ZAZA-664905 format. One record per residue (C-alpha): residue in one letter; residue number from 1; x negated, y negated, z negated. Coordinates in steps of 0.001 Angstrom, whole numbers. Each point is the difference from the previous one (the first is absolute). Layout:
BEGIN
<res A&n NUM&east X&north Y&up Z>
...
# end
This chain:
BEGIN
<res M&n 1&east -62917&north -24422&up 35617>
<res T&n 2&east -2715&north 2273&up -838>
<res L&n 3&east 79&north 1518&up -3697>
<res S&n 4&east -2741&north 1441&up -1421>
<res C&n 5&east -228&north 1611&up -3245>
<res L&n 6&east -2838&north 178&up -1856>
<res I&n 7&east -187&north 2200&up -3582>
<res P&n 8&east -3143&north -235&up -2209>
<res A&n 9&east -584&north 3539&up -2162>
<res W&n 10&east -2416&north 1076&up -2477>
<res N&n 11&east 368&north 3678&up -1385>
<res E&n 12&east 4096&north 181&up 1322>
<res E&n 13&east 408&north 3168&up 1341>
<res A&n 14&east 2706&north 642&up -2301>
<res R&n 15&east 2110&north -3002&up 1104>
<res I&n 16&east -867&north -1271&up 3577>
<res G&n 17&east 1979&north 2488&up 1475>
<res G&n 18&east 3064&north -1084&up -1203>
<res V&n 19&east -1056&north -3549&up 1219>
<res L&n 20&east -625&north 1243&up 3230>
<res D&n 21&east 2977&north 2075&up 421>
<res A&n 22&east 2215&north -3232&up -16>
<res V&n 23&east -2428&north -1347&up 2123>
<res A&n 24&east -1061&north 2106&up 2764>
<res G&n 25&east 2416&north -518&up 3031>
<res H&n 26&east 1881&north -2977&up -945>
<res P&n 27&east 825&north -2084&up 2829>
<res L&n 28&east -1290&north -3209&up -1001>
<res I&n 29&east -3379&north 1313&up -460>
<res S&n 30&east -2371&north 357&up 2679>
<res R&n 31&east -3741&north 969&up -2074>
<res V&n 32&east -266&north 1871&up -3252>
<res L&n 33&east -3498&north -522&up -1367>
<res V&n 34&east -1102&north 1659&up -3126>
<res I&n 35&east -3279&north -1736&up -1596>
<res D&n 36&east -1047&north 2606&up -2427>
<res D&n 37&east -2261&north -1598&up -2616>
<res G&n 38&east -2834&north 2766&up -712>
<res S&n 39&east 2773&north 2432&up -1465>
<res G&n 40&east -1259&north 2955&up -1535>
<res D&n 41&east 2936&north 1919&up 881>
<res A&n 42&east 2172&north 1195&up 3069>
<res T&n 43&east 1230&north -3662&up 485>
<res G&n 44&east -1523&north 43&up 3534>
<res D&n 45&east 1269&north 3457&up 1236>
<res V&n 46&east 3726&north -708&up -1226>
<res A&n 47&east 86&north -3011&up 1539>
<res R&n 48&east -932&north 1884&up 3648>
<res A&n 49&east 2570&north 2691&up -569>
<res R&n 50&east 2023&north -2860&up -75>
<res G&n 51&east -816&north -1519&up 2765>
<res A&n 52&east -2191&north -3208&up -969>
<res E&n 53&east -2524&north -1527&up 1354>
<res V&n 54&east -3062&north 232&up -2624>
<res L&n 55&east -2725&north -2312&up -1003>
<res R&n 56&east -2023&north 1093&up -2293>
<res T&n 57&east -2338&north -2636&up -1943>
<res D&n 58&east -3771&north 340&up -1173>
<res G&n 59&east 581&north 888&up -3663>
<res N&n 60&east 2954&north -1579&up -2165>
<res L&n 61&east 365&north -3754&up 844>
<res G&n 62&east 2924&north -771&up -1488>
<res K&n 63&east 3384&north -1080&up 941>
<res T&n 64&east -1008&north -3626&up 1022>
<res R&n 65&east -2855&north 1237&up 2410>
<res A&n 66&east 1639&north 3406&up 931>
<res L&n 67&east 3066&north -2390&up 1480>
<res V&n 68&east -2933&north -2426&up 1780>
<res Q&n 69&east -1361&north 3153&up 1952>
<res G&n 70&east 3463&north 1241&up 1080>
<res L&n 71&east 850&north -4190&up 1065>
<res R&n 72&east -2836&north 70&up 2167>
<res R&n 73&east 1098&north 3400&up 1716>
<res V&n 74&east 3371&north -796&up 547>
<res G&n 75&east -173&north -3915&up 1173>
<res G&n 76&east 3276&north -1516&up 1461>
<res G&n 77&east 3699&north -63&up -283>
<res Q&n 78&east 1994&north 645&up -3629>
<res V&n 79&east -1903&north 2020&up -2553>
<res L&n 80&east 2012&north 2401&up -2551>
<res L&n 81&east -2482&north 330&up -3581>
<res L&n 82&east 1345&north 3250&up -1784>
<res D&n 83&east -1274&north 1296&up -3301>
<res A&n 84&east -686&north 3622&up 393>
<res D&n 85&east 1356&north 958&up -3361>
<res L&n 86&east 3571&north -1106&up 383>
<res V&n 87&east 3015&north 2292&up -1125>
<res G&n 88&east 3299&north 188&up 1627>
<res L&n 89&east -789&north -1878&up 3482>
<res R&n 90&east 2218&north 809&up 2870>
<res P&n 91&east -79&north -1647&up 3661>
<res P&n 92&east 3003&north -2056&up -956>
<res D&n 93&east -2041&north -1958&up -3107>
<res L&n 94&east -2719&north -592&up 3215>
<res S&n 95&east 2663&north -1505&up 2303>
<res A&n 96&east 1400&north -2329&up -2508>
<res L&n 97&east -3633&north -1475&up -528>
<res A&n 98&east -982&north -198&up 3287>
<res R&n 99&east 3107&north -1590&up 1760>
<res P&n 100&east -7&north -3461&up -1591>
<res V&n 101&east -3435&north -106&up 1328>
<res L&n 102&east 950&north 1468&up 3652>
<res S&n 103&east 2670&north -2025&up 365>
<res G&n 104&east -1555&north -3021&up -934>
<res Q&n 105&east 2444&north -715&up -2998>
<res A&n 106&east -3074&north -651&up -2227>
<res G&n 107&east -4277&north -510&up 384>
<res A&n 108&east -466&north 3197&up -2447>
<res S&n 109&east 1928&north 2735&up -2084>
<res I&n 110&east -1032&north 1231&up -3689>
<res S&n 111&east 1735&north 3071&up -1668>
<res L&n 112&east 1562&north -177&up -3175>
<res R&n 113&east -434&north 3736&up -1183>
<res G&n 114&east 2496&north 1358&up -2206>
<res N&n 115&east -2321&north 779&up -2763>
<res A&n 116&east -1581&north -3477&up 35>
<res P&n 117&east -661&north -1630&up -2791>
<res G&n 118&east 3461&north -1758&up -2031>
<res L&n 119&east -1327&north -3417&up -123>
<res W&n 120&east -550&north 504&up 4380>
<res R&n 121&east 2994&north 1559&up 397>
<res A&n 122&east 2051&north -2415&up -1865>
<res I&n 123&east -1330&north -2915&up 1686>
<res G&n 124&east 381&north 1774&up 3119>
<res L&n 125&east -3551&north 155&up 956>
<res D&n 126&east -3477&north 2263&up -464>
<res Y&n 127&east -2755&north -2547&up 1384>
<res I&n 128&east -2887&north 3253&up -102>
<res S&n 129&east 2185&north 2675&up 1893>
<res G&n 130&east -1969&north 1653&up 2341>
<res E&n 131&east 2850&north 472&up 2065>
<res R&n 132&east -222&north -3082&up 2752>
<res V&n 133&east 509&north -858&up 3960>
<res L&n 134&east -1714&north -2730&up 1062>
<res P&n 135&east -1821&north -696&up 3030>
<res H&n 136&east -3218&north 708&up 969>
<res A&n 137&east -825&north -3439&up 1434>
<res L&n 138&east 237&north -1259&up -3919>
<res L&n 139&east -2636&north 2072&up -1208>
<res A&n 140&east -2178&north 354&up 2921>
<res P&n 141&east -1791&north -3282&up -292>
<res H&n 142&east -618&north 943&up -4094>
<res L&n 143&east -1561&north 3222&up 200>
<res D&n 144&east -3510&north -345&up -959>
<res R&n 145&east 1365&north -1868&up -2842>
<res I&n 146&east 2277&north 2165&up -1114>
<res E&n 147&east -2768&north 2696&up 498>
<res G&n 148&east -1791&north -1713&up -3055>
<res L&n 149&east 3059&north -14&up -2310>
<res P&n 150&east 511&north 1766&up -3274>
<res R&n 151&east 1243&north 3782&up 729>
<res F&n 152&east 3848&north -1059&up -1252>
<res G&n 153&east -575&north -3686&up 1480>
<res F&n 154&east 1835&north 464&up 3853>
<res E&n 155&east 3442&north 73&up -1325>
<res V&n 156&east -111&north -3626&up -1888>
<res F&n 157&east -2561&north -1558&up 2891>
<res V&n 158&east 2355&north 690&up 2395>
<res N&n 159&east 3245&north -1510&up -1800>
<res R&n 160&east -2526&north -2991&up 0>
<res L&n 161&east -122&north 140&up 4529>
<res L&n 162&east 3974&north 160&up -503>
<res L&n 163&east 362&north -2529&up -2229>
<res D&n 164&east -1883&north -1745&up 2436>
<res A&n 165&east 1581&north 840&up 3139>
<res G&n 166&east 3281&north -1251&up -1742>
<res D&n 167&east 2028&north 2525&up 1828>
<res P&n 168&east 3168&north 1704&up -1490>
<res V&n 169&east -959&north 3476&up -1656>
<res A&n 170&east 2586&north 2827&up -387>
<res V&n 171&east -266&north 1951&up -3220>
<res V&n 172&east 1810&north 3315&up 490>
<res R&n 173&east 1586&north 2273&up -2803>
<res W&n 174&east -965&north 3407&up 48>
<res P&n 175&east 2015&north 1277&up -2617>
<res G&n 176&east -939&north 3587&up 517>
<res V&n 177&east -3470&north -223&up 354>
<res A&n 178&east -2781&north 248&up -3122>
<res S&n 179&east -3394&north -189&up -428>
<res P&n 180&east -1689&north 2625&up -2678>
<res S&n 181&east -1876&north -1749&up -3184>
<res K&n 182&east -3610&north -327&up 171>
<res A&n 183&east 177&north 2595&up -3185>
<res S&n 184&east 1738&north 2261&up 2197>
<res K&n 185&east -2473&north -7&up 2453>
<res R&n 186&east -3091&north -408&up -2215>
<res G&n 187&east 736&north 3004&up -2506>
<res S&n 188&east 659&north -2226&up -3488>
<res L&n 189&east 1487&north -3209&up -856>
<res M&n 190&east -3407&north -1609&up -1106>
<res A&n 191&east -1466&north 561&up 3617>
<res G&n 192&east 3110&north -1412&up 1086>
<res L&n 193&east -197&north -2994&up -1987>
<res G&n 194&east -3631&north -450&up 878>
<res A&n 195&east 969&north 388&up 3846>
<res D&n 196&east 2803&north -2863&up -154>
<res A&n 197&east -2505&north -2231&up -2514>
<res R&n 198&east -2668&north 361&up 3256>
<res M&n 199&east 2703&north -1252&up 2225>
<res L&n 200&east 1340&north -2889&up -1817>
<res A&n 201&east -3641&north -701&up -536>
<res D&n 202&east -836&north -40&up 3817>
<res I&n 203&east 3520&north -2284&up 680>
<res G&n 204&east -978&north -2378&up -2524>
<res R&n 205&east -3955&north -185&up 1425>
<res T&n 206&east 1690&north 105&up 3822>
<res V&n 207&east 2675&north -3668&up -351>
<res G&n 208&east 54&north -388&up -4127>
<res W&n 209&east 2975&north -93&up -2184>
<res A&n 210&east 1004&north -2968&up 455>
<res E&n 211&east 611&north -41&up 3754>
<res A&n 212&east 1565&north 4069&up -419>
<res A&n 213&east 2670&north -2381&up -1773>
<res R&n 214&east -89&north -2562&up 2694>
<res Q&n 215&east 244&north 3240&up 3013>
<res I&n 216&east 3257&north 1784&up -2184>
<res A&n 217&east 1747&north -3670&up 242>
<res G&n 218&east -1353&north -682&up 3406>
<res L&n 219&east 1136&north 3361&up 1439>
<res R&n 220&east 3552&north -130&up -2042>
<res R&n 221&east 745&north -3370&up 2341>
<res L&n 222&east -603&north 1235&up 3198>
<res R&n 223&east 1900&north 3388&up -437>
<res A&n 224&east 1907&north 269&up 2950>
<res P&n 225&east 3773&north 2353&up -511>
<res A&n 226&east -928&north 3468&up 517>
<res G&n 227&east 2047&north 3182&up -828>
<res R&n 228&east -447&north 3177&up -1912>
<res S&n 229&east -1552&north 3284&up 1960>
# end
């Protein structure tokens, strides 16, 4: 199986290098594509210096539409989706996330980072995690529809596809991996809270909160046994 890694990134020059250091040369990954979503900094230059292929969008499209651009570019096989701002990511983390899918143990896998909200860690699932491995074929028939979703509607739309497919989903704990808060990235608590509020609003517009709750319950039922990274 081929495994293509897609990393949507907007103004992540300070963090994307660490993510790509874990990805570059990984034996399970055949292709690395960074979607530079109209960054105003050197995100694309950092990615190229690490040997990644870079696709730059025409302006800032938002995460969902940026991912669609990448998915249209790679085509086929399995896709590894990674956020560009992860801290502490190591090659074994990627192996742990990919192997349940590549071995046929699960139809998809989702990460559970060490600094995920306490509730998600308690129930053993981060249903909006941006780090996943899944078949390109699951997404390909829906790319036009996905492209019209809100900026942060991608993960919950994919959850719907996973539940419809009904295949086991591996949840892989990444205790040493963290994602910085939006407040730390935006420079103030108020700016971070505003960004979080917009993300939650996008989720609500995409699937509604009743379905979001059903997704959590449904994905927990589909969980396949998976270890830690």
